[in-house]
C-alpha positions as CSV (number, residue, x, y, z in Angstrom):
1,M,-49.8,-45.1,-2.4
2,I,-51.2,-42.5,-4.7
3,P,-52.5,-43.9,-8.0
4,V,-50.8,-42.8,-11.2
5,A,-52.7,-42.7,-14.5
6,L,-51.0,-42.5,-17.9
7,R,-53.0,-40.6,-20.5
8,R,-52.6,-38.6,-23.7
9,A,-51.8,-35.0,-23.1
10,T,-54.3,-32.3,-24.0
11,A,-53.7,-28.7,-24.8
12,T,-54.4,-27.8,-21.1
13,D,-51.5,-30.0,-20.0
14,A,-48.9,-28.1,-22.1
15,G,-47.9,-25.7,-19.3
16,A,-47.6,-28.4,-16.6
17,A,-45.7,-30.6,-19.0
18,A,-43.2,-27.9,-19.8
19,D,-42.7,-27.0,-16.1
20,L,-42.2,-30.7,-15.3
21,W,-39.6,-30.9,-18.1
22,L,-37.8,-27.9,-16.8
23,R,-37.7,-29.3,-13.2
24,S,-36.6,-32.7,-14.3
25,F,-33.9,-31.5,-16.7
26,A,-32.4,-29.2,-14.0
27,A,-32.4,-32.1,-11.5
28,A,-31.1,-34.9,-13.8
29,L,-28.7,-32.9,-16.0
30,P,-27.3,-30.0,-13.9
31,T,-24.1,-29.8,-16.0
32,V,-25.9,-29.6,-19.4
33,V,-26.4,-26.1,-20.7
34,R,-29.9,-25.5,-22.0
35,P,-29.9,-23.4,-25.2
36,R,-33.5,-22.1,-24.7
37,S,-35.1,-20.0,-22.0
38,D,-37.9,-21.3,-19.8
39,D,-40.4,-19.2,-21.8
40,E,-39.1,-20.7,-25.1
41,V,-39.5,-24.2,-23.6
42,R,-43.1,-23.4,-22.5
43,T,-43.9,-22.0,-26.0
44,Y,-42.4,-25.1,-27.7
45,F,-44.5,-27.4,-25.5
46,R,-47.7,-25.4,-26.2
47,E,-47.1,-25.0,-29.9
48,V,-45.2,-28.1,-31.0
49,V,-44.9,-30.9,-28.5
50,V,-48.5,-31.3,-27.2
51,P,-50.4,-30.5,-30.4
52,L,-48.1,-32.2,-32.9
53,K,-46.3,-35.1,-31.2
54,E,-47.7,-38.2,-29.5
55,T,-47.5,-36.8,-26.0
56,W,-48.4,-38.7,-22.9
57,V,-48.5,-37.6,-19.3
58,A,-48.5,-39.4,-15.9
59,E,-50.9,-37.8,-13.6
60,A,-51.1,-38.3,-9.8
61,A,-53.1,-36.3,-7.3
62,D,-54.3,-34.0,-10.1
63,R,-50.9,-33.0,-11.2
64,V,-48.6,-34.0,-14.0
65,V,-45.7,-36.1,-12.6
66,G,-44.3,-37.6,-15.8
67,L,-44.0,-36.9,-19.5
68,M,-43.3,-39.1,-22.6
69,V,-43.2,-38.0,-26.2
70,L,-43.1,-40.3,-29.2
71,D,-42.2,-38.9,-32.6
72,D,-42.4,-41.6,-35.3
73,D,-40.1,-44.4,-34.0
74,Q,-38.3,-42.1,-31.6
75,L,-38.8,-42.0,-27.9
76,S,-38.0,-38.3,-28.0
77,Q,-38.6,-37.4,-24.4
78,L,-39.2,-39.2,-21.1
79,Y,-39.0,-37.0,-18.0
80,L,-40.3,-37.5,-14.4
81,D,-40.9,-35.1,-11.6
82,P,-37.8,-35.5,-9.4
83,D,-40.0,-36.4,-6.4
84,W,-41.7,-39.2,-8.4
85,R,-38.6,-41.1,-9.6
86,G,-38.5,-44.7,-8.4
87,H,-42.2,-45.2,-8.5
88,G,-42.3,-47.3,-11.7
89,I,-43.6,-44.6,-13.9
90,G,-40.7,-44.7,-16.2
91,D,-41.1,-48.4,-16.6
92,R,-44.8,-48.0,-17.4
93,F,-43.9,-45.3,-20.0
94,V,-41.4,-47.6,-21.7
95,D,-43.8,-50.5,-21.7
96,L,-46.4,-48.1,-23.3
97,A,-43.9,-46.9,-25.9
98,K,-43.1,-50.5,-26.9
99,R,-46.8,-51.3,-27.3
100,R,-47.3,-48.1,-29.4
101,R,-44.2,-48.9,-31.5
102,P,-44.0,-52.7,-31.7
103,G,-41.6,-52.5,-34.6
104,G,-38.9,-50.9,-32.5
105,L,-37.8,-47.6,-30.9
106,A,-34.7,-45.4,-30.9
107,L,-33.7,-42.6,-28.6
108,W,-30.9,-40.2,-27.7
109,T,-29.6,-39.5,-24.2
110,F,-26.6,-37.5,-23.1
111,Q,-23.4,-39.4,-22.2
112,V,-23.4,-37.8,-18.8
113,N,-26.8,-39.2,-17.9
114,K,-25.5,-42.6,-16.6
115,P,-28.8,-43.3,-14.7
116,A,-30.7,-43.1,-18.0
117,H,-28.2,-45.5,-19.7
118,R,-28.8,-48.1,-16.9
119,F,-32.6,-47.5,-17.2
120,Y,-32.8,-48.0,-20.9
121,E,-30.3,-50.9,-21.0
122,R,-32.5,-52.6,-18.3
123,H,-35.4,-52.3,-20.8
124,G,-33.5,-53.9,-23.6
125,F,-32.2,-50.8,-25.4
126,V,-28.7,-51.1,-26.9
127,A,-26.2,-48.2,-27.4
128,V,-25.5,-48.1,-31.2
129,E,-23.8,-44.7,-31.6
130,H,-21.9,-42.1,-29.6
131,T,-21.4,-38.6,-30.8
132,D,-19.5,-35.5,-29.7
133,G,-22.7,-33.5,-29.4
134,G,-22.3,-31.6,-32.7
135,G,-25.8,-32.7,-33.8
136,N,-27.8,-31.4,-30.8
137,E,-28.7,-27.9,-29.6
138,E,-26.9,-28.4,-26.3
139,R,-23.6,-29.4,-28.0
140,E,-23.4,-32.1,-25.4
141,P,-22.0,-35.6,-26.2
142,D,-24.8,-38.1,-26.6
143,V,-25.6,-41.7,-27.1
144,R,-28.2,-43.2,-29.5
145,Y,-30.0,-46.3,-28.1
146,V,-32.2,-48.7,-30.1
147,W,-34.7,-51.3,-28.9
148,S,-35.7,-54.1,-31.3
149,P,-38.6,-56.4,-30.6
150,G,-37.7,-59.9,-29.7
151,R,-34.5,-58.9,-27.9
152,P,-34.5,-60.1,-24.4
153,E,-34.9,-57.6,-21.6
154,Q,-32.0,-57.2,-19.1
155,A,-32.6,-58.4,-15.6
């Protein structure tokens, strides 16, 4: 088994993190239309995500295989390399997010992303709002999940 380290992202990780996001988004959400080009996504990671947000990466075999972004009390992004799903990295990221935000967390995920719903619900997140997607760039119906400390985890 290849060891996986979670660490804060640095400026040099921005390109790899953006590329991972692009691969993961395409694999997990093939029906969701992205409003931004690949180059715009890379610029956003380089200029906004990595330098201005609390960005974490999972690294294995000297490459970025996972990404998590915290923005205040929002778990704004959690993406894994498609080849690295099922290795417990997402669980480790959620545990880290809960330690970093012990007062609670919220997140949005698309309604079509049923595996994400199951994942977050297993970690004690509860769906509190469903929208028609009018508030996101993709115009894709989404769900807001909230985790509150003290709430028991799902088995």
